[in-house]
C-alpha positions as CSV (number, residue, x, y, z in Angstrom):
1,M,102.9,85.1,50.9
2,H,101.1,86.9,53.4
3,I,100.8,84.6,56.7
4,V,97.9,85.7,59.3
5,T,99.5,86.0,62.5
6,F,96.8,87.9,64.4
7,R,92.9,86.1,65.6
8,P,90.2,87.5,63.6
9,A,88.0,89.9,65.5
10,A,85.0,87.5,65.6
11,E,84.0,83.8,65.4
12,V,81.1,82.4,63.1
13,G,77.6,83.0,64.6
14,M,79.1,86.0,66.6
15,L,76.3,88.6,66.7
16,L,77.1,92.0,65.2
17,A,77.3,93.8,68.4
18,E,79.5,91.0,70.0
19,V,82.5,91.9,67.1
20,D,85.5,93.6,68.2
21,T,87.0,96.7,66.5
22,P,88.2,97.9,64.9
23,C,87.9,95.9,61.9
24,L,86.8,95.2,58.4
25,L,83.4,94.2,57.5
26,L,81.6,92.6,54.5
27,E,78.1,92.9,54.3
28,L,77.7,89.9,52.1
29,D,73.8,90.7,51.3
30,A,75.1,94.3,49.3
31,F,78.3,92.3,48.1
32,E,77.1,89.6,46.6
33,R,74.3,91.9,44.6
34,N,77.7,94.4,43.6
35,L,79.2,90.8,42.4
36,K,76.5,89.9,40.3
37,R,75.4,93.4,39.1
38,L,78.7,94.5,36.8
39,P,78.7,91.0,34.7
40,E,75.0,91.9,34.2
41,S,75.5,94.9,33.1
42,L,77.5,93.5,30.3
43,R,75.0,91.4,28.4
44,G,74.9,93.2,25.6
45,P,78.3,94.2,24.5
46,N,80.8,91.4,23.9
47,I,83.7,91.8,26.3
48,R,85.4,90.0,28.9
49,L,86.1,90.8,32.5
50,R,89.2,90.4,34.4
51,P,88.4,92.1,37.8
52,H,91.4,93.8,39.7
53,A,91.9,92.0,42.4
54,K,94.4,94.8,44.4
55,S,90.8,95.7,45.7
56,H,90.3,92.5,47.9
57,K,94.0,90.5,48.0
58,C,91.6,87.2,48.8
59,P,91.0,84.4,46.3
60,Q,87.6,83.6,47.8
61,I,86.5,86.6,46.1
62,A,88.3,86.2,43.3
63,L,87.0,82.6,42.7
64,R,83.6,83.9,43.1
65,Q,84.2,86.6,40.3
66,I,85.2,83.7,38.3
67,A,82.7,81.7,38.8
68,L,80.3,84.3,37.2
69,G,82.1,84.6,34.6
70,A,85.3,86.4,34.4
71,V,87.9,85.6,32.7
72,G,90.5,85.5,35.5
73,V,91.8,88.5,37.8
74,C,94.5,91.0,37.4
75,C,96.8,92.3,40.4
76,Q,99.5,94.6,40.6
77,K,102.6,92.8,42.6
78,V,104.2,89.5,42.1
79,S,103.0,88.8,45.8
80,E,99.7,89.3,45.0
81,A,99.9,86.9,41.9
82,E,101.6,84.0,43.9
83,A,99.1,84.3,46.4
84,L,96.4,84.6,44.2
85,I,97.5,81.6,42.3
86,A,98.2,79.5,45.8
87,G,94.4,79.9,46.6
88,G,93.7,78.4,43.0
89,V,93.3,81.0,40.7
90,D,94.8,79.6,37.3
91,D,94.8,83.0,35.2
92,V,96.4,86.0,36.7
93,L,97.6,89.6,34.7
94,I,100.3,91.6,36.6
95,A,98.8,94.8,35.0
96,N,102.2,96.2,35.8
97,E,105.7,96.1,35.3
98,V,108.0,93.8,36.8
99,V,111.7,94.9,37.3
100,G,114.6,92.9,38.9
101,A,116.1,89.6,38.8
102,V,114.3,88.4,42.1
103,K,111.3,88.9,41.1
104,L,111.4,88.1,37.3
105,K,112.4,84.8,38.7
106,R,109.2,84.6,40.8
107,L,107.6,85.7,38.0
108,V,108.4,83.0,35.5
109,A,108.3,80.3,38.3
110,L,104.5,81.5,38.4
111,A,104.2,81.4,34.6
112,Q,105.2,77.5,35.0
113,Q,102.0,76.9,37.5
114,A,99.4,79.0,35.9
115,R,98.8,81.3,32.7
116,V,100.5,84.3,33.6
117,K,101.1,88.0,31.8
118,V,102.7,90.5,32.7
119,C,103.0,94.6,31.2
120,A,106.0,96.0,30.0
121,D,106.9,99.6,28.7
122,E,110.5,99.6,28.3
123,A,113.0,98.0,26.1
124,G,115.4,96.8,28.7
125,N,112.5,95.3,30.6
126,V,111.8,93.1,27.9
127,R,115.2,92.3,27.6
128,D,115.1,91.2,31.0
129,L,111.8,88.9,30.2
130,D,113.1,87.4,27.8
131,A,116.5,86.1,29.3
132,A,113.9,85.1,33.0
133,A,111.7,83.2,30.7
134,G,115.0,81.6,28.9
135,A,116.5,80.3,31.8
136,A,113.1,78.7,33.3
137,G,112.1,77.3,29.7
138,V,108.6,79.1,29.6
139,T,107.1,81.1,27.2
140,L,106.0,84.4,28.8
141,E,102.9,86.4,27.4
142,V,103.9,90.3,27.4
143,L,101.3,93.2,26.6
144,V,102.7,96.5,26.1
145,E,101.6,98.8,28.6
146,V,99.9,102.1,26.6
147,D,99.9,105.4,28.5
148,V,96.3,106.6,27.5
149,G,96.5,109.7,29.6
150,A,97.3,108.6,33.6
151,H,100.8,109.6,33.1
152,R,101.7,107.1,35.1
153,C,103.4,103.4,33.6
154,G,103.2,103.1,29.7
155,V,105.2,104.1,26.6
156,A,103.5,106.5,24.3
157,P,101.0,105.4,21.8
158,G,101.6,105.1,18.4
159,A,104.7,104.1,16.9
160,P,106.6,104.0,20.4
161,A,104.2,101.5,21.2
162,V,104.1,99.4,17.9
163,A,108.5,99.5,18.6
164,L,107.9,97.9,22.0
165,A,105.8,95.8,20.3
166,Q,108.2,94.1,17.9
167,Q,110.9,93.8,20.1
168,I,108.4,91.9,22.3
169,V,107.5,89.7,19.1
170,S,111.5,89.4,18.3
171,C,112.0,87.8,21.6
172,R,112.4,84.0,21.5
173,H,110.8,83.5,25.0
174,L,108.5,86.1,24.7
175,R,104.7,86.4,23.0
176,F,103.0,89.7,22.4
177,A,99.8,89.3,24.0
178,G,98.2,93.1,23.0
179,L,97.8,96.0,25.2
180,Q,97.6,97.3,28.2
181,A,95.3,100.7,28.1
182,Y,94.2,101.8,31.5
183,Q,93.2,105.4,32.0
184,G,93.6,105.3,35.5
185,A,93.2,109.3,36.0
186,A,89.7,109.3,35.0
187,Q,88.1,107.2,37.4
188,H,87.3,109.6,39.8
189,V,86.6,112.4,37.2
190,R,82.7,113.4,39.4
191,Q,81.0,114.4,35.9
192,V,79.7,111.9,33.8
193,A,80.6,113.7,30.1
194,A,83.8,114.6,31.0
195,R,84.7,111.1,32.1
196,R,83.4,110.0,28.9
197,D,85.4,112.5,26.9
198,A,88.4,111.5,28.8
199,I,88.2,107.6,27.9
200,A,86.8,108.6,24.2
201,R,90.5,110.1,23.9
202,A,91.9,106.9,24.9
203,V,89.8,104.6,22.7
204,D,91.0,106.9,20.0
205,D,95.1,106.8,20.8
206,V,94.0,102.4,21.3
207,R,92.4,102.6,17.9
208,N,95.1,104.5,16.4
209,T,97.9,102.3,18.0
210,T,96.3,99.0,16.9
211,Q,95.5,100.5,13.8
212,L,99.7,100.5,13.2
213,L,100.3,97.5,14.3
214,G,98.7,95.9,12.1
215,E,100.3,97.6,9.5
216,A,103.1,96.3,10.6
217,G,101.7,92.7,10.5
218,I,101.4,92.1,14.3
219,R,98.1,91.1,15.2
220,C,96.3,92.7,18.0
221,D,93.0,91.1,19.4
222,Y,93.5,91.8,23.1
223,V,93.5,94.8,25.0
224,T,92.6,95.2,28.6
225,G,92.1,98.4,30.6
226,A,89.5,99.9,32.4
227,G,88.0,100.5,36.0
228,T,84.9,100.9,38.1
229,G,84.4,104.6,37.0
230,S,84.4,104.2,33.5
231,Y,84.1,100.4,32.4
232,M,81.1,100.7,30.5
233,F,82.8,103.3,27.9
234,E,85.5,100.4,27.0
235,A,82.6,98.5,26.9
236,I,80.7,100.1,23.9
237,S,84.1,101.3,22.2
238,S,84.6,98.1,20.2
239,V,88.2,98.6,20.9
240,Y,88.6,97.3,24.7
241,H,87.8,93.1,24.8
242,E,88.5,92.8,28.4
243,L,87.4,95.0,31.4
244,Q,89.6,95.7,35.1
245,A,87.0,97.3,37.2
246,G,87.6,96.1,40.8
247,S,86.2,98.6,43.3
248,Y,83.0,98.0,42.1
249,I,81.9,94.9,45.0
250,F,82.7,97.4,47.6
251,M,82.1,100.8,46.5
252,D,83.6,103.5,48.8
253,A,83.2,106.9,49.5
254,D,85.4,108.3,47.2
255,Y,83.4,106.4,44.4
256,A,80.1,107.5,45.5
257,K,81.1,111.2,44.9
258,N,81.1,110.7,41.1
259,D,77.6,111.3,39.3
260,W,76.8,108.0,37.4
261,T,73.3,109.5,35.9
262,E,73.1,108.5,32.4
263,S,76.4,106.6,32.2
264,G,75.0,103.4,31.8
265,I,76.8,101.8,35.1
266,P,74.8,101.0,37.7
267,Q,74.9,102.2,41.1
268,F,76.4,100.0,43.0
269,E,76.5,99.2,46.8
270,H,78.8,100.2,49.9
271,S,79.6,96.5,51.0
272,L,82.7,97.0,53.2
273,F,82.6,99.1,56.3
274,V,85.3,99.5,59.1
275,W,83.6,98.5,62.3
276,T,84.7,100.8,65.0
277,T,83.8,101.7,68.9
278,V,83.4,104.9,70.6
279,M,86.4,105.1,73.1
280,S,85.9,108.4,74.4
281,A,82.5,111.0,74.3
282,T,83.6,114.1,76.9
283,A,82.4,117.2,74.9
284,A,78.8,117.5,73.6
285,D,79.6,118.1,69.9
286,R,82.3,115.3,69.7
287,A,83.3,111.8,69.8
288,V,86.4,109.9,69.4
289,V,85.9,106.1,67.7
290,D,88.9,103.7,67.8
291,A,89.6,103.9,64.3
292,G,92.2,105.8,63.2
293,L,94.7,106.2,60.4
294,K,96.0,102.2,61.2
295,A,92.2,101.3,60.6
296,S,91.3,103.3,57.3
297,S,93.2,105.1,54.8
298,V,92.9,108.7,54.2
299,D,94.3,109.4,50.7
300,S,91.1,109.7,49.3
301,G,89.2,111.8,51.8
302,M,88.2,110.8,55.7
303,P,86.1,107.8,55.8
304,R,82.2,108.6,55.6
305,V,79.8,108.0,58.7
306,A,77.4,105.3,57.7
307,D,73.6,105.6,59.2
308,Y,74.1,108.9,60.7
309,G,73.4,111.8,58.2
310,D,74.8,114.9,61.1
311,V,77.7,113.0,62.1
312,E,81.4,113.5,60.3
313,Y,84.2,111.8,60.3
314,V,86.6,115.0,60.8
315,K,90.1,113.8,61.9
316,A,92.5,111.0,62.4
317,S,95.7,110.5,64.4
318,D,97.1,107.0,64.3
319,E,94.6,104.8,66.4
320,H,91.8,107.6,67.4
321,G,89.3,109.2,64.8
322,V,87.3,112.2,65.4
323,L,83.7,112.5,65.1
324,Q,81.6,115.5,64.8
325,L,78.2,116.0,66.0
326,K,76.2,117.9,64.2
327,G,72.8,117.7,64.9
328,A,70.8,115.5,67.7
329,T,72.6,112.2,67.6
330,R,74.7,111.4,70.5
331,F,77.3,108.7,71.7
332,R,77.9,106.8,74.6
333,V,81.0,105.1,75.1
334,G,81.3,101.9,74.2
335,D,78.5,102.6,71.1
336,K,79.3,101.1,67.8
337,L,79.4,102.3,64.3
338,R,80.1,101.7,60.7
339,L,82.6,104.0,58.7
340,I,82.5,103.7,55.0
341,P,86.3,103.7,53.7
342,G,87.7,106.5,51.5
343,H,89.5,104.5,49.4
344,C,89.0,100.5,50.2
345,D,91.7,99.3,48.2
346,P,94.8,100.6,51.1
347,T,92.2,100.0,53.4
348,V,91.7,96.4,53.1
349,N,95.4,96.2,53.0
350,L,95.0,97.1,56.8
351,Y,93.5,94.0,57.8
352,D,93.9,90.3,58.1
353,W,90.5,89.3,57.9
354,Y,87.4,89.9,56.3
355,V,84.5,89.5,59.0
356,C,81.7,88.7,56.4
357,I,77.8,89.3,57.8
358,R,74.5,88.4,57.1
359,N,71.4,89.5,58.9
360,G,73.5,91.0,61.6
361,R,75.5,87.7,62.2
362,V,79.1,86.6,61.6
363,E,78.8,84.1,58.8
364,A,81.8,83.6,57.6
365,L,85.7,84.7,58.1
366,W,87.9,85.3,54.8
367,P,91.8,85.7,55.3
368,I,93.2,88.7,53.1
369,T,96.0,86.7,52.0
370,A,97.4,89.3,50.0
371,R,97.5,91.7,52.5
372,G,101.0,93.6,52.9
373,A,102.0,92.0,49.4
374,V,104.5,94.9,48.2
375,L,107.4,92.8,46.3
C-alpha cells in the first residue's frame, strides 16, 4: 500500500486561490453529478456496475460508488486491490492477469480477507493460480479473459476460451467465474457508429463463446467489461452482466473528443483538474506554468486549459508547461488556472491527494491510497 509522505497542497476550509500548486483538484459538485448520472442511465437494462478503480485509486471514491449501487470495483494490480481492501472495499475484481510466485501469494492472501476475482488467459498461469490457492486453503474465482478486439491480453474467443475454462473447472482450488471481455481499443473511437460497430463485434465473440461453453456443459452467467466510451452498447446487448466504466467520474480531455450524440451515453462533466500557477510571462504570446510532465500525463495529448478558449497548452517539460496565448488573454506571474488532464488515470497516479473543492473552498482532502501501486 502506498504511504502518503508529502503534505497536501491545501487545508480544509482554505480558499481555492490560496491552494498551492501544482495539485490535483476534484470539483465535488461535478464529480457527484457524474457519480449519480451513470447508474441513473442504467435504470432500463438489467445490469450491474463495477467501476474501474484504476482511474481514481481511492477507497473513499470506491465506497461512494458502492453506496450508489455498484457491486464492487475492479482494478489492475494486486497492490491496488490491497489498498482498496484495506480501505474497506470487500469485493474486488483484478481485471488482469497476475503472474509470479510473490504476487500470487499476495493475491490468495487477499482472497482470505474479501471476495477477490482474477483473470487468466494461459494454461500455465491457471496451474499456478490453483497451486497458490491450494497452499492458502482458499477457492479462487477465475475469469477467462477473452480478446474481443483490443489485442492486448486475452485468449482467442470461441474454442480456445472454452478449453481454458475447462481447465479452470478441472482445478480443485479454482472456480470458473465467467468471462472478462473488455474492448479497450474502442473506448476512444471518436464516431459513435464506429464505436458501436466495434462493440457489436465484441458482443458476437462473447455470445459465440458462451454458447460453446454451454454446449460443453459449462454455465457462464457472468460476463464483465465495457468502459466509459461504450458502456451503453454493452448494457443493452443482453450478453454483458456487468460494466467496468471508470473515467466517467472525471472525464478527461481525451474522452471529451468523442462524439456522444445518439449514443445513449450521457454527457459527463469535467470534474478533475490540475491547479497550476503562472511562473513566467516574459513574452506577449506566451506564459509558462508550473505543471509539466510531472504534473499531468501527456500520453493522450496535452492538457486543455479550462476557462480560457484562446489559450492552448502547447509544450511540456519536466516542471514547465508552455501556454500559447492566441487572443486577448494575458497572464501575470502568480495567476492560477485549471488544466483538464489529457488522460485522467496516469495523471491521478502522480499525486498523493485529491484537493476536494466546493463553492471555491477546500471541503476535504482524500488520499490517493493506491498511487504508485504497480506491483
